[in-house]
PLY file of the C-alpha trace (Angstrom):
ply
format ascii 1.0
element vertex 281
property float x
property float y
property float z
element edge 280
property int vertex1
property int vertex2
end_header
0.00 0.00 0.00
1.04 3.60 -0.42
1.47 4.04 3.30
4.64 1.92 3.38
6.17 3.81 0.48
8.63 6.64 0.69
7.10 10.13 0.78
8.91 13.45 1.08
6.94 16.68 1.53
8.52 20.11 1.65
7.53 23.75 1.37
10.14 25.96 -0.26
10.01 29.75 0.10
7.71 29.63 3.14
6.40 32.99 4.30
7.81 32.35 7.77
10.77 30.22 8.87
11.36 29.73 12.60
14.83 28.23 12.79
16.93 30.20 15.28
19.92 27.84 15.08
20.05 27.57 11.29
19.30 23.85 11.15
17.41 23.95 7.85
19.30 24.13 4.54
19.68 27.48 2.82
18.00 26.05 -0.27
14.66 26.09 1.54
14.45 29.79 0.71
14.77 31.71 -2.56
13.96 28.76 -4.81
13.20 30.39 -8.13
9.81 29.29 -9.42
7.43 32.10 -10.31
8.74 34.94 -8.21
9.95 32.96 -5.18
6.40 32.39 -3.97
5.70 29.37 -1.69
6.33 26.05 -3.46
4.68 22.79 -2.35
6.65 19.66 -3.19
5.80 15.95 -2.90
8.08 13.10 -3.91
6.43 9.69 -3.53
8.00 6.35 -4.37
6.67 2.85 -3.88
4.39 0.14 -5.18
1.22 1.66 -6.60
-2.12 0.75 -5.07
-5.44 2.11 -6.31
-7.30 4.45 -3.98
-4.28 5.25 -1.82
-3.32 8.70 -0.58
0.30 9.54 -1.40
1.73 8.63 1.97
-0.13 7.10 4.89
-3.12 9.30 5.65
-2.43 11.83 8.39
-3.47 10.43 11.78
-5.82 13.37 12.41
-6.39 16.82 10.93
-7.56 19.42 13.45
-9.40 22.43 12.06
-7.97 25.55 13.69
-9.78 28.07 11.50
-11.80 29.25 14.52
-9.27 28.68 17.33
-5.65 28.03 16.40
-3.60 25.60 18.48
-0.07 25.05 19.70
1.73 21.93 18.48
3.51 19.59 20.90
6.35 17.28 19.89
6.78 14.22 22.11
9.01 11.17 21.53
8.43 7.59 22.64
12.17 7.05 23.14
13.30 9.01 26.18
17.05 8.63 25.72
17.78 8.57 21.99
15.37 11.04 20.33
16.70 13.89 22.39
18.59 17.07 21.55
22.14 16.11 22.42
25.20 15.18 20.38
24.80 11.46 21.12
21.11 11.43 20.24
19.32 10.19 17.12
16.65 12.66 15.94
17.55 15.97 17.59
15.02 18.21 15.85
11.95 18.07 13.65
10.54 20.62 11.24
6.78 21.14 11.08
4.90 22.58 8.10
1.55 24.32 8.30
-0.40 27.56 8.37
0.26 29.59 11.51
-0.77 32.78 13.31
0.66 34.56 16.35
-2.21 33.81 18.78
-5.11 31.42 19.26
-7.51 34.05 17.90
-7.98 33.55 14.18
-9.29 36.38 12.02
-7.10 39.22 13.24
-4.25 38.27 10.86
-3.72 36.30 7.69
-2.24 32.82 8.34
1.28 32.37 7.03
2.86 29.41 5.28
5.23 28.34 8.06
8.14 25.99 8.62
9.15 25.78 12.29
12.01 23.77 13.82
11.41 22.19 17.24
14.17 20.47 19.22
13.28 17.06 20.64
13.30 16.41 24.38
12.58 12.72 24.73
9.21 12.00 26.37
8.82 15.62 27.51
6.61 17.91 25.42
8.23 20.58 23.27
5.74 23.27 22.27
5.68 25.37 19.10
6.09 29.14 19.28
3.33 29.70 16.72
-0.36 28.77 16.78
-1.44 26.59 13.88
-4.59 26.77 11.79
-3.59 23.64 9.87
-0.71 21.19 10.35
0.31 19.36 7.16
3.63 17.63 7.70
6.61 16.98 9.97
10.04 15.59 9.25
13.33 14.99 11.06
15.90 17.64 10.19
18.81 17.20 12.65
20.54 14.05 13.90
23.20 13.13 16.43
25.69 10.29 16.47
23.12 7.92 17.97
21.34 7.20 14.70
19.97 8.55 11.45
16.34 7.53 12.01
13.81 7.89 14.79
14.60 5.42 17.58
10.95 5.52 18.63
7.75 7.05 17.30
7.72 10.86 17.33
4.23 12.33 17.70
3.02 15.79 16.74
0.07 16.58 18.99
-2.45 19.38 18.66
-4.09 19.98 21.05
-2.11 18.09 23.72
-2.85 14.38 23.63
-4.37 14.38 20.12
-1.85 12.99 17.65
-1.98 14.79 14.29
1.11 13.39 12.58
3.46 10.57 13.56
7.02 9.96 12.45
7.26 6.18 12.80
10.17 4.35 14.39
13.13 3.98 11.95
11.62 6.75 9.77
12.31 10.45 9.21
9.16 11.61 7.39
5.64 12.12 8.69
2.33 11.25 7.07
-0.08 12.50 4.50
-0.64 13.66 0.93
-2.69 16.76 1.83
-1.76 20.44 1.59
-3.68 23.39 3.07
-3.26 26.96 1.84
-3.65 30.53 3.13
-6.71 32.44 1.92
-7.03 34.86 -0.99
-4.25 33.39 -3.11
-4.18 31.52 -6.39
-2.83 27.98 -6.40
-1.20 26.56 -9.53
0.21 23.15 -10.39
3.66 23.65 -11.88
4.44 20.05 -12.84
3.57 16.41 -12.24
6.03 13.66 -13.13
5.12 9.96 -13.05
7.95 7.54 -13.74
8.46 3.80 -13.59
11.36 2.49 -11.54
11.07 -0.97 -13.11
10.09 -2.58 -16.40
6.35 -2.04 -16.94
4.19 -3.65 -19.56
2.78 -1.25 -22.14
-0.78 -1.84 -20.96
-0.02 -1.03 -17.31
-0.07 2.39 -15.69
-1.35 4.66 -12.94
-3.74 7.59 -12.60
-2.79 10.27 -10.06
-5.49 12.71 -8.95
-5.57 15.98 -7.05
-8.89 16.45 -5.24
-9.51 20.12 -4.39
-12.00 21.19 -1.73
-13.13 24.49 -0.14
-11.79 26.72 -2.87
-13.80 29.87 -3.56
-16.42 28.95 -6.11
-17.42 32.56 -6.80
-14.01 34.07 -7.47
-12.42 30.84 -8.61
-11.09 31.16 -12.13
-11.74 27.46 -12.68
-14.86 26.94 -10.54
-16.24 23.60 -11.70
-13.19 21.37 -11.88
-12.59 19.87 -8.45
-10.34 16.99 -9.51
-7.19 17.13 -11.64
-6.15 13.88 -13.32
-2.68 12.85 -14.51
-2.43 9.46 -16.21
0.45 7.28 -17.30
0.15 4.20 -19.48
3.64 3.28 -20.50
6.26 0.88 -21.64
9.46 0.00 -19.81
11.66 2.97 -18.97
9.13 5.55 -20.15
7.55 8.30 -18.06
4.93 11.03 -18.24
5.60 14.61 -17.26
2.91 17.28 -17.17
3.44 21.04 -17.05
-0.07 22.51 -16.64
1.22 25.95 -15.62
-0.86 27.70 -18.26
-4.04 26.59 -16.53
-5.79 29.24 -14.48
-5.25 28.92 -10.74
-7.82 28.14 -8.09
-8.64 30.90 -5.62
-8.08 29.85 -2.01
-10.03 30.19 1.23
-8.78 29.51 4.77
-10.10 25.94 4.46
-8.72 25.15 1.00
-6.89 21.86 0.63
-5.58 19.47 -2.01
-5.44 15.70 -1.59
-3.04 13.81 -3.86
-3.80 10.13 -4.38
-3.64 7.18 -6.76
-7.13 6.90 -8.19
-6.55 4.00 -10.55
-3.79 1.44 -10.95
-3.82 -1.02 -13.85
-1.30 -3.27 -12.11
0.79 -2.88 -8.99
4.16 -1.53 -10.08
7.06 0.40 -8.52
6.45 4.05 -9.44
8.02 7.41 -8.61
5.75 10.49 -8.49
6.93 14.08 -8.16
4.49 16.97 -7.74
5.22 20.71 -7.60
2.58 23.36 -6.84
3.00 27.04 -6.08
1.05 29.99 -4.71
0.74 33.22 -6.61
-0.33 36.51 -5.06
-4.10 36.87 -4.82
-6.10 39.80 -6.13
0 1
1 2
2 3
3 4
4 5
5 6
6 7
7 8
8 9
9 10
10 11
11 12
12 13
13 14
14 15
15 16
16 17
17 18
18 19
19 20
20 21
21 22
22 23
23 24
24 25
25 26
26 27
27 28
28 29
29 30
30 31
31 32
32 33
33 34
34 35
35 36
36 37
37 38
38 39
39 40
40 41
41 42
42 43
43 44
44 45
45 46
46 47
47 48
48 49
49 50
50 51
51 52
52 53
53 54
54 55
55 56
56 57
57 58
58 59
59 60
60 61
61 62
62 63
63 64
64 65
65 66
66 67
67 68
68 69
69 70
70 71
71 72
72 73
73 74
74 75
75 76
76 77
77 78
78 79
79 80
80 81
81 82
82 83
83 84
84 85
85 86
86 87
87 88
88 89
89 90
90 91
91 92
92 93
93 94
94 95
95 96
96 97
97 98
98 99
99 100
100 101
101 102
102 103
103 104
104 105
105 106
106 107
107 108
108 109
109 110
110 111
111 112
112 113
113 114
114 115
115 116
116 117
117 118
118 119
119 120
120 121
121 122
122 123
123 124
124 125
125 126
126 127
127 128
128 129
129 130
130 131
131 132
132 133
133 134
134 135
135 136
136 137
137 138
138 139
139 140
140 141
141 142
142 143
143 144
144 145
145 146
146 147
147 148
148 149
149 150
150 151
151 152
152 153
153 154
154 155
155 156
156 157
157 158
158 159
159 160
160 161
161 162
162 163
163 164
164 165
165 166
166 167
167 168
168 169
169 170
170 171
171 172
172 173
173 174
174 175
175 176
176 177
177 178
178 179
179 180
180 181
181 182
182 183
183 184
184 185
185 186
186 187
187 188
188 189
189 190
190 191
191 192
192 193
193 194
194 195
195 196
196 197
197 198
198 199
199 200
200 201
201 202
202 203
203 204
204 205
205 206
206 207
207 208
208 209
209 210
210 211
211 212
212 213
213 214
214 215
215 216
216 217
217 218
218 219
219 220
220 221
221 222
222 223
223 224
224 225
225 226
226 227
227 228
228 229
229 230
230 231
231 232
232 233
233 234
234 235
235 236
236 237
237 238
238 239
239 240
240 241
241 242
242 243
243 244
244 245
245 246
246 247
247 248
248 249
249 250
250 251
251 252
252 253
253 254
254 255
255 256
256 257
257 258
258 259
259 260
260 261
261 262
262 263
263 264
264 265
265 266
266 267
267 268
268 269
269 270
270 271
271 272
272 273
273 274
274 275
275 276
276 277
277 278
278 279
279 280
């Protein structure tokens, strides 16, 4: 199933980076696609399975559009997933939409990447309040290991797990992105490629299901699902560049779910997706 595949989610050019110690790579910022606006990236690799979200579905998705919440990071391993030189995972980066207080409506949520240092089984709390939490990944390691020694949970509110980084893993869950309001969202490219010999009659259909976009101001109001198909022979691939399509206009609840809608036969496939936000009117 897709959940045991490899998935990597990143936001480049976030509107806010909270990384006081400079843990994150410099390439996270100033990536040149359409004016250095926020870029949403998914790289998925594994055995295709029809109906699967790209990456194990997020454990829970809390709606903070009325009251935003702080995010807690807590590790199952008390001694190894801890911020010290001999530790394993020393820090995680979280991706979401954040505001400066629990009251939503007084400011526009920002596309945020925030680094939180691990502290074993003790909670580590975010500095920002989150409207949506979309991903988490390990971003700093010690000499004790290059993977999580135990599960690392992202909780919001306290006790409610939103995203889990599983033991021996470094990436969290989910194929969903949320977006700040009053912007236009575009798909820059979708690449579907076989990593093995595939019969000419086999293939995969990847879909992007869009919900809660503004249907009055939306420049493409009736199309809620984008479809990208590949039927191929060995060593071939399909790459789409739909950047000339008009973008969807976002609300505070807008989200995209990337999934495999149809698989002709289970095959090892690599999927790369790039979206970006333009400035809204």
